[in-house]
C-alpha positions in Angstrom: 100.3 90.5 93.3 100.1 94.2 93.6 102.5 95.9 96.0 102.1 99.4 97.3 105.3 100.9 98.6 103.9 103.6 100.9 106.0 106.5 102.3 104.3 107.7 105.5 105.2 111.2 106.7 103.8 112.5 110.0 103.0 116.2 110.1 103.8 118.2 113.2 105.3 115.4 115.3 108.8 114.0 116.0 108.3 110.7 114.3 110.7 109.4 111.7 108.0 108.2 109.4 108.1 104.9 107.6 108.2 103.1 104.2 105.9 100.2 104.3 105.0 97.5 101.7 101.2 96.9 101.6 98.8 94.9 99.5 96.2 97.7 99.8 96.4 101.3 98.8 96.0 103.7 101.8 92.9 105.9 101.9 92.3 109.3 103.5 90.8 109.1 107.0 92.1 105.5 107.5 94.1 104.7 110.6 97.6 103.3 110.3 99.9 102.0 113.1 103.5 102.9 112.7 105.5 101.4 115.5 103.6 101.9 118.8 101.7 104.9 117.5 98.5 105.2 115.6 98.0 107.9 112.9 95.1 109.2 110.7 95.9 109.5 107.0 95.2 113.0 105.8 96.5 112.9 102.2 97.5 110.3 99.6 99.0 110.6 96.2 101.2 108.7 93.7 104.9 109.5 93.8 105.7 107.8 90.4 103.7 106.0 87.8 103.3 102.3 88.6 106.1 100.0 87.5 104.7 96.5 86.8 102.9 95.5 90.0 104.6 98.1 92.1 102.9 101.4 93.1 104.8 104.2 94.8 102.6 106.2 97.2 103.0 109.1 99.6 100.7 109.4 102.6 100.7 112.3 105.0 99.2 111.6 108.4 98.6 113.1 111.9 98.5 111.5 115.3 95.1 109.7 115.8 93.2 111.6 118.6 90.1 111.2 120.6 88.3 113.7 118.2 89.1 111.3 115.4 87.4 108.5 117.3 84.2 110.6 117.6 84.2 111.3 113.8 84.3 107.5 113.1 81.0 106.8 114.9 
């Protein structure tokens, strides 16, 4: 089973970020819920080469806004 260890960093807000294990690689423009807040992923890249079934990923994100909802339609 592949495990993505994703480091989420929020740009421009006072949120501590998170490190999350996931079975799916995050993608730009996707939504992610961290705690009680929802964010839109703006950037994704590998931190290290994969080790076995573990992938180490960085994802930058911004607060999900009403403008983002319009873009999804």
